[in-house]
C-alpha positions as CSV (number, residue, x, y, z in Angstrom):
1,X,0.3,4.8,-17.0
2,X,3.0,4.2,-14.0
3,X,4.6,1.8,-12.1
4,X,3.8,1.4,-8.2
5,X,6.0,-0.8,-5.9
6,X,3.9,-2.5,-3.6
7,X,3.6,-4.5,-0.2
8,X,6.1,-7.1,-0.9
9,X,9.0,-4.7,-1.0
10,X,8.8,-3.9,2.2
11,X,11.8,-4.2,4.3
12,X,13.0,-6.5,0.8
13,X,14.3,-3.7,-0.9
14,X,16.5,-5.1,-3.5
15,X,17.1,-2.1,-5.4
16,X,17.7,-4.6,-8.5
17,X,15.0,-2.2,-10.0
18,X,16.4,1.1,-9.6
19,X,19.9,-0.5,-11.4
20,X,18.0,-0.6,-14.7
21,X,15.9,2.8,-14.5
22,X,17.0,4.8,-17.4
23,X,15.1,7.6,-15.8
24,X,16.1,7.7,-12.3
25,X,12.7,7.8,-11.2
26,X,13.2,5.6,-8.4
27,X,13.4,6.9,-4.2
28,X,15.0,4.3,-2.0
29,X,12.9,5.1,1.1
30,X,13.7,3.3,4.6
31,X,11.3,0.2,4.4
32,X,10.2,0.2,1.1
33,X,11.4,2.1,-2.8
34,X,8.8,4.2,-4.4
35,X,8.3,4.9,-7.9
36,X,7.5,8.7,-9.4
37,X,4.5,8.8,-11.4
38,X,5.1,12.2,-12.5
39,X,9.0,11.4,-13.4
40,X,8.3,7.8,-14.6
41,X,8.7,7.0,-18.9
42,X,6.6,3.6,-18.5
43,X,9.2,2.1,-20.1
44,X,8.5,-1.2,-17.8
45,X,12.7,-1.7,-17.2
46,X,11.7,-2.5,-13.4
47,X,9.3,-4.8,-13.4
48,X,10.4,-7.8,-14.5
49,X,14.3,-7.2,-12.4
50,X,12.1,-7.3,-8.8
51,X,13.2,-10.8,-7.4
52,X,9.8,-10.4,-4.8
53,X,7.5,-9.2,-8.2
54,X,6.5,-5.9,-5.6
55,X,5.9,-3.5,-9.2
56,X,2.8,-3.5,-10.5
57,X,1.3,-1.1,-13.4
58,X,-1.4,1.6,-12.0
59,X,-4.3,0.3,-13.7
60,X,-3.9,-2.9,-12.4
61,X,-5.1,-1.5,-8.8
62,X,-8.8,-1.1,-9.7
63,X,-10.8,-3.2,-8.0
64,X,-7.5,-4.2,-5.7
65,X,-7.8,-3.3,-2.4
66,X,-4.0,-3.4,-1.0
67,X,-3.1,-2.5,-4.8
68,X,-5.2,0.5,-4.8
69,X,-3.5,1.7,-1.0
70,X,-0.1,1.2,-2.5
71,X,-1.3,3.6,-5.5
72,X,-2.3,6.2,-3.3
73,X,0.6,5.8,-1.0
74,X,3.3,6.1,-3.8
75,X,1.5,9.0,-4.9
76,X,1.3,10.6,-0.8
77,X,5.5,9.8,-0.8
78,X,6.2,12.7,-3.0
79,X,3.7,14.7,-2.2
80,X,3.4,14.6,1.9
81,X,6.2,16.1,4.2
82,X,8.1,12.9,4.8
83,X,9.8,12.9,8.3
84,X,12.8,14.7,8.7
85,X,11.8,17.0,5.9
86,X,10.4,20.5,5.9
87,X,8.4,20.2,2.9
88,X,6.9,17.4,-0.1
89,X,9.8,15.9,-2.3
90,X,7.7,16.6,-5.5
91,X,9.6,16.0,-8.5
92,X,13.3,16.7,-8.2
93,X,14.3,15.6,-11.6
94,X,15.8,12.4,-10.1
95,X,16.3,10.1,-7.3
96,X,20.7,10.2,-7.3
97,X,20.1,13.9,-7.0
98,X,18.6,13.3,-3.1
99,X,20.1,10.0,-2.0
100,X,18.5,7.6,0.5
101,X,15.7,9.2,1.6
102,X,15.8,7.3,4.8
103,X,11.9,8.0,5.3
104,X,8.7,6.2,4.4
105,X,5.1,7.2,4.6
106,X,3.2,6.8,7.4
107,X,1.4,3.7,6.2
108,X,4.5,1.9,5.2
109,X,6.2,2.7,8.6
110,X,3.2,1.6,10.2
111,X,2.5,-1.6,8.0
112,X,3.0,-5.3,9.1
113,X,1.0,-7.4,6.6
């Protein structure tokens, strides 16, 4: 189980979740943030802190087209090459090591709700 940041975060990107994450697994893109499923310890500290209720548990994506789309997109953020990068981000062991990435997946870049 892991947590996922959905569409309500796009262009809001409050970052309250970043401040409470004990393992630094929330990476800041340009329009939204992303939780690294390989680094998330499933503590749930981020979920109640999100003021727009954008964070959900990955298992709740089953049967929900939008949640499934964002679940897959969250994985893509770490496995595909983002704009301005030469290789996939992978699991660098903490968001503070890489800082704000100022890039999103193609899906989020073109997302208009």
